[in-house]
C-alpha positions in Angstrom: 75.6 -67.5 42.5 75.2 -65.0 45.8 75.2 -62.0 42.7 72.8 -64.2 41.1 70.7 -64.4 44.3 70.2 -60.8 44.4 69.4 -60.2 41.2 66.4 -62.8 41.5 65.5 -61.2 44.6 65.3 -57.9 42.9 63.3 -59.0 39.9 61.0 -61.1 41.8 60.6 -57.6 44.2 60.3 -55.3 40.9 57.2 -57.5 40.0 56.1 -58.7 43.6 55.5 -54.1 43.8 53.6 -54.1 41.0 51.5 -57.1 42.5 50.6 -55.1 45.3 50.1 -51.9 43.5 47.7 -53.3 40.9 44.4 -54.4 42.9 44.2 -51.4 45.3 44.2 -49.0 42.0 42.3 -51.6 39.5 38.7 -52.0 40.0 37.1 -54.3 42.2 36.2 -57.7 40.9 32.3 -58.2 40.0 31.1 -61.1 42.0 30.0 -63.1 38.8 33.7 -63.6 37.3 33.4 -64.9 33.8 35.3 -68.2 34.0 36.0 -68.8 30.0 38.1 -64.7 30.1 41.4 -66.5 30.3 40.8 -69.6 28.3 43.4 -69.9 25.4 42.6 -71.1 22.8 45.3 -73.8 20.7 46.1 -76.2 17.8 48.3 -78.4 19.4 45.6 -81.4 18.4 45.0 -80.1 14.8 41.9 -79.2 16.6 40.8 -75.7 18.6 41.0 -76.9 22.0 41.5 -74.5 25.8 44.7 -75.1 26.6 43.4 -76.3 29.7 42.0 -79.9 28.1 45.0 -80.6 25.8 47.4 -83.5 27.9 50.8 -81.9 26.6 53.2 -80.4 29.1 53.1 -77.1 26.9 53.6 -73.3 26.7 51.8 -70.8 24.7 53.4 -67.2 24.1 50.7 -64.2 22.4 51.9 -62.3 19.5 50.8 -59.4 21.7 53.4 -60.4 24.4 56.1 -60.7 21.3 55.1 -57.8 19.9 55.2 -55.8 23.1 58.8 -56.7 23.4 60.0 -56.1 20.0 60.6 -60.2 19.6 62.3 -60.8 16.3 63.5 -64.1 16.2 62.6 -67.5 17.8 64.7 -67.1 20.6 62.8 -64.4 22.3 60.4 -67.1 23.0 62.9 -68.4 25.1 62.1 -65.9 27.8 59.0 -67.3 28.5 59.0 -71.2 28.2 60.8 -73.1 31.0 63.0 -75.8 29.7 63.6 -74.5 26.6 66.9 -72.8 25.2 67.9 -71.6 21.8 71.6 -72.1 21.3 73.5 -68.5 19.7 76.4 -69.2 17.8 77.4 -67.5 14.2 76.2 -70.7 12.2 72.7 -71.9 12.9 70.7 -71.1 16.1 69.5 -74.1 17.4 66.5 -74.7 20.2 66.9 -77.0 22.5 64.0 -78.6 24.4 64.0 -80.6 28.0 68.3 -80.3 27.1 67.7 -82.1 23.6 68.3 -80.3 20.3 70.6 -80.6 17.1 74.0 -79.0 17.5 74.2 -76.1 15.0 78.0 -77.4 13.5 76.7 -79.8 11.0 74.4 -77.7 9.2 72.5 -80.9 7.4 71.0 -81.7 10.5 67.6 -82.0 10.7 66.2 -80.6 14.0 65.1 -82.7 16.6 62.7 -80.0 17.9 60.7 -78.8 14.7 59.6 -75.6 13.7 55.7 -75.9 12.2 54.6 -71.9 10.4 50.9 -72.3 10.0 51.0 -76.1 9.9 54.0 -76.1 7.4 56.9 -77.5 8.3 60.2 -75.5 8.8 63.1 -77.7 9.8 65.8 -75.2 8.7 66.8 -71.9 11.3 66.7 -69.8 8.1 63.3 -70.7 7.4 61.6 -69.2 10.6 62.9 -65.5 10.1 59.7 -64.2 8.4 57.1 -65.8 11.1 58.4 -63.7 14.1 56.0 -60.9 13.5 52.4 -60.5 13.6 51.6 -63.5 15.3 48.6 -64.9 16.6 50.2 -66.9 19.3 53.5 -69.6 19.6 52.6 -72.8 20.7 55.7 -74.6 22.5 55.3 -78.6 22.6 57.6 -80.3 25.1 58.3 -83.9 24.7 57.9 -86.2 21.6 55.0 -85.0 19.2 55.7 -87.8 16.3 52.0 -89.1 16.1 50.8 -86.0 15.1 53.3 -83.2 14.3 54.9 -85.9 12.6 58.8 -85.3 11.2 61.5 -84.7 13.2 59.9 -83.9 16.6 61.5 -86.1 18.9 62.4 -83.6 21.9 59.6 -81.5 20.8 57.8 -79.0 18.7 57.0 -75.1 17.9 54.4 -74.4 16.3 53.8 -70.6 15.2 50.5 -69.6 13.8 50.3 -66.2 12.2 47.7 -63.4 13.0 44.4 -63.9 9.9 42.2 -61.5 8.3 39.9 -59.7 10.6 35.6 -59.5 10.0 35.7 -55.7 9.8 39.0 -53.3 8.6 41.6 -52.6 10.5 45.2 -51.2 10.8 47.7 -50.5 12.9 51.1 -49.2 12.4 53.8 -48.8 15.1 57.8 -47.2 15.3 60.4 -47.8 17.4 63.4 -46.3 18.2 66.5 -48.1 20.1 68.5 -46.0 22.4 71.3 -48.4 22.6 71.3 -50.5 19.2 70.9 -46.5 17.8 67.9 -47.6 14.8 64.1 -48.0 14.3 61.9 -50.4 13.8 58.9 -49.8 12.3 55.9 -52.2 11.7 52.5 -52.6 10.6 49.5 -54.2 9.2 46.3 -53.5 7.3 43.4 -56.1 7.3 39.6 -56.5 6.7 37.0 -57.9 3.8 37.5 -56.7 0.4 34.5 -58.6 -0.6 31.6 -60.6 1.0 33.5 -63.7 0.8 37.8 -62.6 0.7 39.4 -61.3 3.6 42.8 -60.0 3.4 45.8 -59.1 5.6 48.9 -57.4 4.8 51.7 -57.0 7.1 55.0 -55.7 7.3 57.9 -55.5 9.5 61.1 -53.1 8.4 64.3 -53.1 10.8 67.4 -50.6 10.9 69.7 -51.0 14.0 73.4 -50.8 14.8 75.0 -53.7 16.6 76.5 -53.6 20.7 80.1 -54.5 20.2 82.2 -51.8 18.6 84.7 -53.4 16.4 87.7 -51.2 16.9 89.1 -52.2 13.3 86.0 -50.9 11.4 84.5 -48.4 14.0 81.3 -49.8 13.7 79.0 -51.3 16.5 78.5 -55.4 15.2 76.2 -56.8 14.5 74.2 -54.0 12.4 70.9 -55.9 11.5 69.0 -54.6 7.8 66.2 -56.9 8.0 62.3 -56.4 5.4 59.5 -58.5 6.3 56.4 -58.9 4.5 53.5 -60.9 5.0 50.0 -61.2 2.8 47.1 -63.3 3.6 44.2 -63.9 1.7 40.7 -65.8 3.5 38.3 -66.7 0.8 35.0 -67.9 2.5 32.9 -68.8 -0.6 30.2 -70.7 2.0 29.8 -71.9 5.2 31.2 -75.2 4.2 34.7 -74.6 2.7 37.2 -72.0 3.2 40.8 -71.4 1.8 43.6 -69.7 3.2 46.6 -68.3 1.3 50.0 -66.6 2.9 52.5 -65.4 1.2 55.7 -64.1 3.2 59.2 -62.9 2.0 61.9 -62.1 4.7 65.4 -60.2 3.2 67.9 -59.8 6.2 71.6 -58.7 6.3 73.1 -58.9 9.4 76.7 -56.8 9.4 79.4 -58.2 11.6 79.4 -60.9 14.0 78.6 -61.6 18.3 82.1 -63.4 18.7 84.7 -61.9 21.6 87.6 -62.8 23.1 88.4 -64.0 26.6 91.1 -66.0 28.6 91.3 -69.7 28.4 92.6 -69.4 32.1 89.6 -67.1 33.8 86.0 -67.7 33.7 83.4 -65.7 31.3 83.9 -62.2 31.5 82.6 -60.8 28.4 83.6 -57.1 26.7 81.9 -55.2 24.4 84.6 -54.4 22.6 86.5 -56.5 19.5 88.9 -56.7 16.9 88.5 -58.1 13.4 89.6 -57.6 9.8 88.4 -58.0 6.5 89.2 -61.7 5.7 89.5 -63.2 2.5 86.4 -64.2 2.0 84.6 -60.4 2.8 83.3 -58.9 5.2 81.9 -60.9 8.0 78.2 -60.9 8.2 74.8 -62.8 7.3 72.8 -62.6 4.3 69.4 -64.2 3.3 66.8 -64.2 1.7 63.7 -66.4 1.7 59.8 -67.2 1.0 57.3 -69.4 2.8 53.9 -69.9 0.7 51.0 -72.1 2.3 47.6 -72.6 1.3 45.1 -74.4 3.7 41.8 -74.8 2.8 39.3 -76.7 5.7 36.1 -78.6 3.7 33.2 -79.6 5.7 31.3 -83.2 4.6 28.5 -83.7 6.5 29.9 -83.5 10.5 33.5 -84.5 9.1 36.1 -81.7 8.0 38.7 -82.6 5.4 41.5 -80.2 5.4 44.5 -80.0 3.2 48.0 -78.2 3.8 49.9 -77.1 1.1 53.6 -75.6 1.9 56.6 -74.4 -0.6 59.9 -72.8 1.4 62.9 -71.7 -0.1 65.9 -69.8 1.1 69.2 -68.5 -0.2 71.5 -67.7 2.4 75.3 -66.8 3.5 77.2 -66.4 6.3 80.8 -65.2 6.7 82.3 -66.1 9.6 85.2 -64.9 11.6 86.7 -64.6 15.1 87.9 -61.3 17.3 91.5 -61.1 16.8 91.8 -59.2 20.0 94.9 -60.9 22.3 93.1 -61.6 26.0 95.3 -59.6 28.6 97.5 -58.3 25.8 96.9 -54.3 26.4 94.8 -54.0 23.5 97.5 -56.1 21.5 95.3 -58.1 18.5 96.7 -61.3 16.4 96.6 -61.5 12.8 93.2 -62.6 11.1 94.5 -66.7 11.1 91.1 -68.3 10.5 87.7 -67.6 9.0 85.0 -69.8 6.4 81.9 -68.7 4.5 78.8 -70.7 4.2 76.6 -70.3 1.0 72.9 -72.2 1.5 70.5 -73.0 -0.7 67.3 -74.6 0.0 63.7 -75.7 -1.3 61.1 -77.8 0.1 57.6 -78.5 -1.0 54.9 -80.3 1.1 51.6 -81.4 1.3 49.3 -82.7 3.8 45.7 -84.1 3.7 43.8 -84.8 6.8 40.3 -85.4 7.8 38.7 -84.6 11.4 35.6 -86.7 13.0 33.4 -84.5 15.2 33.8 -84.3 18.6 31.1 -85.4 21.6 30.7 -88.6 20.4 32.0 -91.7 21.7 34.5 -92.6 19.3 36.3 -89.0 17.6 39.5 -89.4 15.3 41.9 -87.4 13.1 43.7 -89.4 10.3 45.9 -88.1 7.3 48.7 -88.7 5.3 51.9 -85.9 4.7 54.7 -85.8 2.0 57.6 -83.6 1.5 60.1 -83.5 -1.0 63.4 -81.1 -0.5 66.7 -80.0 -1.9 69.8 -78.7 -0.1 73.1 -77.0 -1.3 75.7 -76.2 1.3 79.3 -74.8 0.2 82.3 -74.3 3.2 85.0 -72.1 2.1 87.7 -72.6 4.6 90.5 -69.9 4.6 93.4 -69.7 6.3 96.1 -66.9 7.0 98.3 -68.5 9.8 101.6 -66.2 10.7 103.7 -69.2 11.8 102.6 -73.1 11.1 105.6 -75.2 11.5 108.5 -72.4 11.0 106.6 -70.8 7.9 103.7 -68.8 6.9 100.5 -70.3 5.8 97.7 -68.8 3.4 95.2 -71.1 1.8 92.2 -71.9 1.5 90.1 -75.3 1.0 86.6 -75.5 -0.4 83.6 -78.4 -0.2 80.1 -78.7 -1.7 77.3 -81.1 -0.1 74.3 -81.8 -1.8 71.4 -83.7 -0.9 67.9 -84.8 -1.9 65.6 -85.8 0.3 61.6 -87.3 0.3 59.2 -88.3 2.6 56.2 -89.7 3.6 53.9 -90.6 6.6 50.8 -91.9 7.6 49.1 -91.0 10.6 46.3 -90.9 12.9 44.6 -90.3 16.6 41.7 -91.7 18.1 39.8 -90.4 21.7 37.2 -93.2 23.5 35.4 -91.5 25.6 35.0 -94.1 27.9 32.7 -92.0 30.3 32.0 -88.0 30.9 35.2 -87.8 32.9 37.5 -90.6 31.1 39.4 -90.2 28.1 42.0 -93.0 26.5 43.7 -91.2 24.0 46.2 -93.5 20.8 48.2 -91.7 18.1 50.5 -93.9 15.5 52.3 -92.5 12.9 54.5 -94.5 10.2 56.7 -92.2 8.3 59.2 -93.1 5.9 62.7 -91.4 4.7 64.9 -91.2 2.2 67.8 -89.1 1.3 70.6 -88.6 -1.5 73.9 -87.2 -0.7 77.4 -86.3 -1.9 80.5 -84.4 -0.3 83.5 -82.9 -2.1 86.3 -80.6 -1.2 89.5 -79.3 -2.9 92.3 -76.8 -2.7 91.3 -73.8 -3.7 95.4 -72.2 -3.3 98.0 -72.5 -1.1 101.0 -74.5 -0.9 99.7 -78.0 0.7 96.1 -78.5 1.9 96.1 -78.3 5.9 92.8 -80.3 6.1 91.8 -83.5 4.3 91.1 -83.4 0.4 88.2 -86.3 0.5 84.9 -87.0 -1.0 81.5 -89.0 -0.2 78.6 -90.1 -1.5 75.4 -92.2 0.8 72.1 -92.9 0.7 69.6 -93.9 3.2 66.3 -95.6 3.5 64.6 -95.7 6.3 60.7 -96.0 8.2 60.1 -95.3 11.8 57.2 -96.0 14.0 56.1 -93.1 16.6 53.2 -94.7 18.5 51.7 -92.9 21.6 48.8 -93.4 24.6 47.3 -91.3 27.1 45.1 -91.4 29.4 42.9 -88.5 30.7 40.9 -88.6 33.5 38.7 -85.4 34.9 39.1 -85.8 38.9 37.0 -82.9 39.7 35.2 -80.0 37.1 38.4 -78.0 35.2 40.8 -80.4 37.1 42.2 -82.7 34.8 44.9 -85.3 35.5 46.9 -87.2 32.5 49.3 -89.9 32.0 51.4 -90.3 28.7 53.5 -93.1 26.8 55.1 -91.6 23.9 58.0 -92.4 20.7 59.3 -90.0 18.5 62.4 -90.2 15.9 64.6 -88.0 14.1 65.6 -89.4 10.9 69.3 -89.8 9.8 71.4 -88.0 7.7 75.0 -87.0 6.4 78.2 -84.9 7.7 78.1 -82.0 5.6 80.6 -79.5 6.4 83.6 -81.5 8.1 86.7 -81.6 6.1 88.4 -85.1 5.7 84.7 -86.7 5.4 84.8 -90.3 3.8 82.1 -92.6 3.0 82.9 -94.4 6.3 82.2 -91.1 8.3 79.3 -89.9 6.4 76.1 -91.3 7.6 75.1 -91.4 11.1 71.8 -93.0 12.5 68.6 -91.8 13.0 68.2 -90.9 17.1 64.7 -92.2 19.0 63.1 -91.1 21.9 60.8 -92.3 24.5 58.7 -90.0 27.1 56.5 -91.4 29.7 55.0 -88.3 30.9 52.2 -87.5 33.9 50.9 -83.9 34.8 47.6 -82.1 35.7 46.1 -79.2 34.6 43.4 -77.5 37.2 41.5 -73.7 36.4 40.4 -72.9 40.1 38.0 -70.0 41.5 36.0 -69.1 37.9 39.2 -68.9 36.6 41.1 -66.9 38.4 43.6 -69.4 39.3 45.4 -71.8 36.5 48.2 -74.0 38.0 49.6 -76.7 36.0 52.2 -79.5 36.7 53.8 -82.4 34.7 56.6 -84.4 35.7 58.6 -86.4 32.6 61.2 -89.0 31.9 63.0 -88.7 28.3 65.2 -90.9 26.8 67.2 -90.8 23.8 68.7 -94.0 21.9 71.7 -92.5 18.7 71.2 -89.3 20.3 72.9 -87.0 17.4 75.7 -84.8 18.0 78.3 -83.0 16.6 81.1 -81.5 18.9 84.1 -79.7 18.5 87.4 -80.7 19.1 90.2 -77.9 19.3 93.1 -79.9 18.4 92.2 -79.7 15.1 89.9 -77.8 15.0 87.5 -80.0 13.4 84.0 -81.4 14.4 83.2 -84.9 15.4 79.4 -85.9 14.1 78.0 -89.1 14.8 75.4 -90.6 17.5 75.3 -91.3 21.1 74.5 -94.4 22.5 71.7 -92.8 24.8 70.7 -90.2 27.2 68.0 -89.3 29.7 66.4 -86.3 31.0 64.4 -86.1 34.0 62.1 -83.8 35.7 59.5 -81.6 36.8 57.7 -78.4 34.9 55.2 -76.3 36.4 53.1 -72.9 35.4 50.6 -71.1 37.4 48.5 -67.8 36.1 46.6 -65.7 39.1 43.9 -63.2 38.0 43.5 -61.5 40.9 41.5 -58.5 39.8 40.4 -57.3 36.7 43.0 -56.0 34.4 45.7 -57.6 36.3 47.3 -61.0 36.1 51.0 -62.6 37.4 52.4 -65.5 35.2 54.7 -67.5 36.3 56.9 -71.1 35.4 59.5 -73.0 36.1 61.1 -76.3 35.4 63.9 -78.6 37.1 65.8 -81.0 34.9 68.4 -83.5 35.2 70.1 -84.7 32.1 73.1 -87.0 31.3 74.5 -89.2 28.9 73.8 -92.6 29.5 76.2 -94.4 27.4 78.4 -92.4 24.9 81.1 -94.3 23.4 84.6 -93.2 21.2 83.4 -89.3 22.5 85.3 -86.2 22.1 87.4 -85.6 24.9 85.9 -83.3 27.5 88.2 -80.2 29.2 87.9 -82.1 32.4 89.1 -85.3 31.9 92.9 -86.3 31.6 95.2 -85.3 29.2 95.8 -89.1 28.3 92.4 -89.2 27.0 91.4 -90.1 23.4 88.5 -90.4 21.3 88.9 -94.2 20.7 88.5 -95.1 24.5 86.4 -92.5 25.8 82.8 -92.8 27.1 80.8 -89.8 28.5 78.1 -92.0 30.3 77.2 -90.5 33.8 78.3 -86.6 32.5 75.9 -83.9 31.5 74.7 -83.0 28.3 75.7 -79.3 27.2 73.9 -76.3 26.7 71.7 -77.3 29.8 70.7 -75.9 32.9 69.1 -77.7 35.8 66.6 -74.7 36.8 64.8 -72.6 34.4 62.2 -69.9 34.9 60.2 -66.9 34.3 57.6 -64.6 36.3 55.6 -61.8 34.8 52.9 -59.4 36.0 50.8 -57.0 34.0 48.3 -54.6 35.4 46.1 -51.9 33.8 45.1 -48.5 35.7 42.6 -46.8 34.1 43.5 -42.9 34.0 40.0 -41.0 33.5 37.8 -41.7 30.8 40.1 -41.1 28.3 43.4 -42.7 29.2 45.0 -45.7 30.4 48.9 -47.1 31.9 49.8 -50.5 30.8 53.1 -51.9 32.7 54.4 -55.2 32.3 57.2 -56.7 33.8 59.0 -59.9 32.9 62.1 -61.5 35.0 63.5 -64.9 33.1 66.7 -66.6 34.0 68.3 -70.0 34.7 71.1 -71.7 36.6 75.0 -72.2 35.4 75.6 -74.0 32.0 78.2 -75.4 30.3 78.0 -73.7 26.6 81.1 -75.2 25.1 81.2 -78.6 23.5 84.2 -79.1 25.7 82.5 -78.5 29.0 85.4 -76.5 30.0 85.2 -75.7 33.8 87.1 -72.7 33.2 85.9 -70.6 30.4 83.2 -73.0 29.4 80.2 -71.8 31.7 77.6 -69.3 31.9 76.9 -68.5 35.5 73.5 -68.3 36.2 71.6 -65.3 35.4 68.0 -63.2 35.7 66.8 -60.9 32.8 64.2 -58.4 33.5 62.2 -56.6 30.8 59.5 -53.8 31.5 57.1 -52.1 28.9 54.9 -48.9 30.5 52.7 -48.1 28.2 49.8 -45.1 27.9 47.2 -45.0 25.3 44.1 -44.1 25.1 40.9 -45.9 26.2 39.9 -47.1 22.4 43.0 -48.0 21.7 43.5 -45.6 18.6 47.3 -44.5 19.6 49.8 -45.1 22.4 52.9 -44.3 23.6 55.9 -46.9 25.3 58.9 -47.2 26.9 60.5 -50.7 26.3 63.7 -51.9 28.2 65.1 -55.3 27.9 67.4 -56.7 30.1 67.7 -54.0 32.4 70.0 -55.6 34.9 72.7 -55.7 31.9 73.4 -59.6 32.2 76.4 -59.8 29.9 75.6 -63.9 28.8 76.8 -66.0 25.8 75.4 -68.6 23.8 78.3 -70.6 23.3 82.0 -70.5 23.4 85.1 -72.7 22.1 89.0 -72.9 22.3 90.5 -71.5 19.0 94.0 -73.0 19.8 97.5 -73.0 18.5 99.1 -73.0 15.9 95.9 -72.1 13.9 96.0 -68.7 15.5 99.3 -67.0 17.0 97.4 -66.4 20.2 95.9 -69.3 21.9 91.9 -68.1 23.0 88.2 -68.5 24.2 85.9 -67.2 21.6 82.3 -66.9 22.9 79.4 -65.8 21.2 77.7 -62.9 23.1 74.6 -62.0 23.7 72.6 -58.6 23.5 73.2 -56.6 26.6 70.5 -53.9 28.0 68.7 -51.7 25.5 65.9 -48.6 26.1 63.3 -47.8 23.1 60.6 -45.8 22.9 57.3 -46.5 20.9 54.6 -45.0 19.7 51.6 -46.3 17.6 48.1 -45.7 16.2 45.4 -48.5 15.5 42.3 -47.6 13.4 
């Protein structure tokens, strides 16, 4: 931890150096500060509001900041949002807020933290590829958001807002070359009016980059990424009373190779950037995904009221082939055979429709009311292959396939009312009723092999359930631009089915809906004419029937079901300082304490006695994996004018977290990711009119080798039992150039 403290101090020192240099070089602040200059407008409550007026613990990451650091996925948002974690695996990346999320092992899980893209629900991670370019902002809302966002927001919600057409014609082209990943990243957009009533924006992004782990078996740097993204946005405004925006997004993403590396079971994590993985009987390791997202949002003014319609369509077709590094830890470069591998072809389709009406603001009573409907189809195939050198004295070569089908339908009605008791006092009440129905079936069969190494089974089930999610907030302005609030709210996530655990039968096929209750209080303050913004919130979030899926090494399978209850308590805060024109410092941090309150029949942890069995085990009082007690970040940006023609922008970000278990069995040896701080830096030289720029971008400058997940690959499924770590990107440096017109 001493080394981590030194890294943290060096990161803070680097930012402090920038902080001390900028004011001296920047122009002196004018006496009349524009108190509105630093306002951030969000739509977290379905209206445009100043972030400081929203009684929710939330963070907002601008599209420009994400673009500055070549962010390509949801994981990049984690650097700027404490108490948010994105777990990296070979299957699905999963978002956790305040320690709660839906584990990636059961592919059919609805997410406890739901993603919304331009108002359209996107509850599966493969729906989130195309949105992460050419963005206006990303809003991260912590805590249950069931009343207004609705579907499956028991832990929180992430709202992605893409950039829209501009009033005037403009365009931008950017080219980036990454020296460490030996590849390019091209992006750009064209935007402007087509007619007096129709505007358009066409944005694209093309990525071709090598990976950061050298595969000795293929002489290839894994994972190589080839990605093409395209979005067309049209906005029609035939009158001042009506507008309609259509967005069409296409994504094609190929990932060649994986991110697993072997590590000893008897020592702490010390990942290496080499691996050895042969081609398996299922083909080359990697991921292929194609997706479409189409949305239409219309706003019609009816007198002082606004009727809004949001229509969505989402589709993806994906396949992932997994393998695990064959290197034998401590074996002097020796490798074992590629004994276990799998593939998960997926296909998903969803239609959705929301209608809502907004009352005018500035009245004693304001309201939002609406209804929502969606229909989805999901199919998951599992191809599980084995090539075991010695299974009970004989070699074993076999394969078991399974198929999971699910049809789902949900609808809800919701409303929120705000009673303005006085100019300084407001009471906000929200209520949503949601109904979900699902029909699913599962079946497996032996494709080849002398016998089935896993049980052959089938299951079929259906569910129909309703959930009520209320919330009440009291909001009080104790002084101009200083607001305090207290909130009680509930969230829910629908039940579902086990999609890819071999041996599943009717009695183990389904799991219950999970429910959350949140108590929260906070203060939001804007001081010194907007030069200082400080926010703090405290919370107590409780989950009942928390949905879990935990890996069991002994059977190489997952135990999927419900933990009885868990609680997360903590404090979150943010601070933004604008000491001089063109200079700002932002810091945010969080502390959380999260534990299971009751978890009977839980999979045994590595730290528990060898006599432990799931039938008698209870994890009450144990922490939840993938959660750190401390998370935080600090960033600073300064702009320095170099004469009348040029300007220099420097942005530094230090983001880190304390240690956490990143293995399901919470091994205190190989399953702990130590605390770390990662430093990012962007130095940009540009024309004063922004017509061109060149930049240096450095990410993870301290070269912290961190892992997103870990598990034990046991004998006899492999000849060499070892830990498998999912390695995250190391330090990478790039140069960037662009033009704007």
